[in-house]
N, C-alpha and C positions, 0 to 999 in steps of 0.2 A: 214799188211805192216809191214816191217822191219824197227825198228827205229835205228839199227846198222849204216846203211849207214848216216843218218841224224844225229847223234850223232859225227860221224866221221867228217862229213861236218863241223858241228857247232865247233868242237874241232879245226881244221884247221884254220877256220876263226878267232878265239879267239887268236891262236897262231900269227896270222899274224898281230893282233892289230886292225883289222876291227870289225866291227859290222854286224850281219846277215842283217840288214837293208841296210848298205852301200854296202855289197857285192851284195845283190839282185838288188840294183839300178845299179852296174856297168855292171850286166849281164841282164838288162832289165826285172826284176821280182819286182813285189811290195813287200813291207814287209811283208805283209800277206801271199803272195805266198811262199815266203821263209820260213815262219816260219811254213806254212802247211807241206812243204818238209821236214825240218829239224827236224820236230816232227814225221814223218812217216805217216802222214794222207794222203799225196799225193806222189806219187813216182816221184823222179828226172827223167827227160828226159835225154837222152845220151848227147845231145847238151849242156844242162844246166850244167852237170858235167864238160864237157869238157872246158866251159867258166869259171866256177869256179876254176878249176885247173891252168887256165892261168892266171885269176886274183890274186890267191894266191901263184902263182909261185911254186906249188906242182906238182906231178905226178898224173894222173889218177889212176895210180897203188896204190898209197898212198891212195887216197880216197877210192878205193874199197877193199883194203886188209881185213879189219874187217869183210866187208859183205860177201866177199868171203869166208872166214874162217868159218862164221856162216852156210853159205849156204852148206858146206862141199867141197868146191872146193879150189884147191892149186892156190896160185897166181903164 
């Protein structure tokens, strides 16, 4: 699993002033589920990324940019 997306999401959460656990609660995921996703052990589902983007007031494109670059895709 790629940890790039998890790192990007974790950084966006930190910039928002929230914690991973708080963000998880706001999108109906437990702290442990969010931790598994941000560490790259479990992939994010599309709807989770959409909800995270809404909560953090960022675009999906911002969350996926580093991951897409790592995968060799242009944003």
